[in-house]
C-alpha positions as CSV (number, residue, x, y, z in Angstrom):
1,M,-40.1,-64.5,238.3
2,M,-37.2,-62.0,237.7
3,R,-34.0,-62.8,239.3
4,P,-33.2,-60.9,242.7
5,L,-29.9,-59.7,241.1
6,A,-31.7,-58.0,238.3
7,L,-34.1,-56.3,240.7
8,S,-31.3,-55.2,242.9
9,A,-29.3,-53.8,240.0
10,L,-32.3,-51.9,238.7
11,A,-33.1,-50.5,242.2
12,L,-29.6,-49.3,242.7
13,T,-29.6,-47.6,239.3
14,V,-32.8,-45.8,239.9
15,A,-32.1,-44.9,243.6
16,A,-28.5,-43.7,243.1
17,P,-29.3,-40.2,242.0
18,L,-32.0,-39.6,244.7
19,P,-29.7,-38.2,247.4
20,A,-28.4,-35.7,244.9
21,A,-31.9,-34.4,244.2
22,A,-31.5,-31.7,246.8
23,D,-28.2,-30.6,245.3
24,G,-29.1,-29.0,241.9
25,W,-31.5,-31.5,240.4
26,T,-34.7,-30.0,238.8
27,V,-38.0,-31.7,239.2
28,L,-40.5,-31.3,236.3
29,P,-38.2,-29.3,234.0
30,A,-40.9,-29.4,231.3
31,T,-42.8,-26.8,233.3
32,G,-40.0,-24.3,232.9
33,S,-39.7,-21.9,230.1
34,D,-36.2,-23.1,229.1
35,Y,-37.2,-26.8,228.7
36,E,-36.5,-28.1,225.2
37,A,-37.8,-31.6,224.3
38,A,-35.2,-32.1,221.6
39,P,-37.1,-35.1,220.1
40,T,-35.5,-37.7,217.9
41,V,-37.1,-40.5,215.8
42,A,-34.8,-43.4,214.8
43,L,-34.9,-46.8,213.1
44,L,-33.0,-49.5,215.0
45,G,-31.2,-52.6,213.6
46,G,-28.7,-55.1,215.0
47,F,-28.7,-58.4,216.7
48,Q,-30.4,-60.0,219.7
49,D,-29.4,-63.2,221.7
50,P,-32.1,-64.7,223.8
51,A,-31.0,-66.9,226.7
52,V,-33.4,-69.6,225.6
53,D,-32.3,-73.2,224.9
54,G,-32.4,-73.9,221.1
55,V,-32.7,-70.3,220.1
56,D,-29.7,-68.7,218.5
57,A,-28.8,-65.0,218.1
58,D,-30.2,-63.3,215.0
59,G,-31.2,-59.9,213.7
60,A,-33.5,-57.5,215.5
61,Y,-35.1,-54.3,214.3
62,G,-37.4,-51.6,215.6
63,V,-38.2,-47.9,216.0
64,E,-37.3,-45.5,218.8
65,V,-38.6,-42.0,220.0
66,G,-36.4,-40.1,222.2
67,L,-36.8,-36.7,224.1
68,S,-35.3,-34.8,227.0
69,C,-36.7,-36.1,230.3
70,P,-39.7,-33.9,231.2
71,T,-39.7,-35.1,234.8
72,L,-36.1,-34.8,236.1
73,A,-33.0,-32.9,235.0
74,P,-29.6,-33.4,236.7
75,P,-27.2,-30.5,237.5
76,A,-24.7,-31.9,234.9
77,G,-25.3,-34.0,231.8
78,R,-28.9,-34.8,230.9
79,I,-31.5,-37.5,230.9
80,R,-33.0,-38.7,227.6
81,Q,-36.2,-40.8,227.7
82,Q,-36.1,-43.5,225.0
83,I,-39.3,-45.3,224.1
84,S,-38.8,-48.1,221.7
85,L,-40.5,-51.0,220.0
86,T,-38.3,-53.9,218.9
87,R,-38.8,-57.2,217.1
88,F,-36.9,-60.5,217.0
89,D,-37.8,-63.7,215.2
90,N,-35.6,-66.8,215.0
91,D,-35.7,-70.6,215.6
92,G,-39.5,-70.5,216.2
93,L,-39.3,-67.8,218.9
94,E,-40.8,-64.3,218.2
95,L,-40.2,-61.5,220.7
96,T,-41.9,-58.1,220.4
97,S,-40.7,-55.7,223.1
98,M,-42.1,-52.3,224.1
99,E,-39.8,-50.3,226.4
100,I,-39.0,-47.1,228.1
101,N,-35.3,-46.5,228.9
102,P,-34.2,-43.3,230.5
103,H,-30.4,-42.8,230.0
104,Y,-28.2,-40.4,231.8
105,L,-26.0,-38.8,229.1
106,V,-22.6,-37.1,229.4
107,D,-20.9,-35.3,226.4
108,I,-17.6,-36.7,225.5
109,A,-17.0,-34.5,222.4
110,R,-18.9,-32.0,220.4
111,D,-22.3,-33.6,219.4
112,L,-21.2,-36.9,220.9
113,A,-22.4,-38.4,224.2
114,V,-22.3,-41.6,226.1
115,G,-25.1,-42.8,228.4
116,V,-26.3,-45.5,230.8
117,G,-29.6,-46.3,232.3
118,P,-32.3,-48.8,233.5
119,G,-35.5,-49.6,231.6
120,L,-38.9,-51.1,232.0
121,G,-40.6,-53.2,229.3
122,Y,-43.3,-55.5,228.2
123,V,-42.4,-58.5,226.0
124,V,-44.8,-60.6,224.0
125,A,-43.3,-64.0,223.3
126,D,-44.6,-66.4,220.7
127,A,-43.5,-70.0,220.1
128,G,-45.2,-72.9,218.4
129,G,-48.6,-71.2,218.4
130,D,-48.5,-70.3,222.1
131,S,-48.2,-66.7,223.2
132,D,-47.6,-64.9,226.6
133,G,-46.8,-61.4,227.6
134,V,-44.3,-60.7,230.4
135,F,-42.8,-57.7,232.2
136,A,-39.1,-56.9,231.8
137,L,-36.3,-54.9,233.5
138,Q,-33.3,-53.7,231.5
139,A,-29.9,-52.2,231.9
140,G,-28.1,-50.5,229.0
141,A,-25.3,-48.3,227.7
142,S,-25.6,-46.0,224.7
143,L,-23.8,-43.7,222.4
144,H,-25.6,-40.7,220.8
145,Y,-24.4,-38.5,217.9
146,R,-26.5,-35.5,216.9
147,Q,-25.6,-33.1,214.1
148,G,-28.3,-30.8,212.8
149,P,-31.2,-33.0,211.7
150,L,-29.1,-36.2,211.8
151,F,-29.2,-38.5,214.8
152,L,-27.0,-41.6,215.0
153,G,-26.5,-44.0,217.9
154,A,-25.8,-47.3,219.3
155,E,-26.7,-49.3,222.3
156,A,-26.1,-52.5,224.2
157,R,-28.8,-53.7,226.5
158,Y,-29.5,-56.7,228.8
159,Q,-33.2,-57.5,229.5
160,W,-34.4,-59.7,232.4
161,T,-38.0,-61.0,232.1
162,Q,-40.6,-62.9,234.0
163,E,-41.2,-66.5,233.0
164,A,-43.3,-66.9,229.9
165,D,-45.8,-69.7,229.6
166,L,-45.4,-70.9,226.0
167,G,-47.3,-74.2,226.2
168,A,-44.7,-77.0,226.5
169,L,-42.1,-74.4,227.1
170,E,-42.0,-72.2,230.3
171,T,-38.9,-70.0,230.3
172,E,-37.7,-66.6,231.0
173,V,-37.0,-64.9,227.6
174,D,-34.0,-62.9,229.0
175,N,-31.9,-61.5,226.3
176,H,-29.1,-59.2,225.3
177,R,-28.8,-57.1,222.2
178,V,-26.7,-54.6,220.3
179,L,-28.4,-52.1,218.1
180,A,-27.4,-49.2,215.8
181,K,-29.8,-46.2,215.5
182,A,-30.2,-43.8,212.6
183,G,-32.8,-41.1,212.4
184,L,-33.9,-37.5,212.6
185,A,-33.4,-34.9,215.4
186,F,-36.0,-32.1,215.6
């Protein structure tokens, strides 16, 4: 079961903008004529550190697709939906994670933005021939640089998971990771 603190943190992150919805927020911006999806596709690479006894940090990699949020637009800044698939394999533990992570972005310079946001995921954990799939909650911060067709970025993320039943090992596969992103902006 996920920790109550993780659930509380995610609930606050998601609920914080709701009172502002009446003050300039746009619901379903994708239905408007001025909506631009501004998609990106990127390869991810960096390190991941599972909070699992006997498993050390190691490399992680994946792929991500991003787009302007089609369901909610704030009066300032913007929300980017990031859908990613990541992979980690070390010390007999394999983690494959599918996630959706909306980030609220604010420009800090021309073509450069910082963001924060929650996320939901599904993690498949494999260890010693046993496998289990568990749901996950996440919190993260990101950096986005976009210049013409070039997209570069970085993110740090913590992921809380349900307990995975891996035969002799029953454990949460909570983890944190830092990833660089490089890809194309359309």
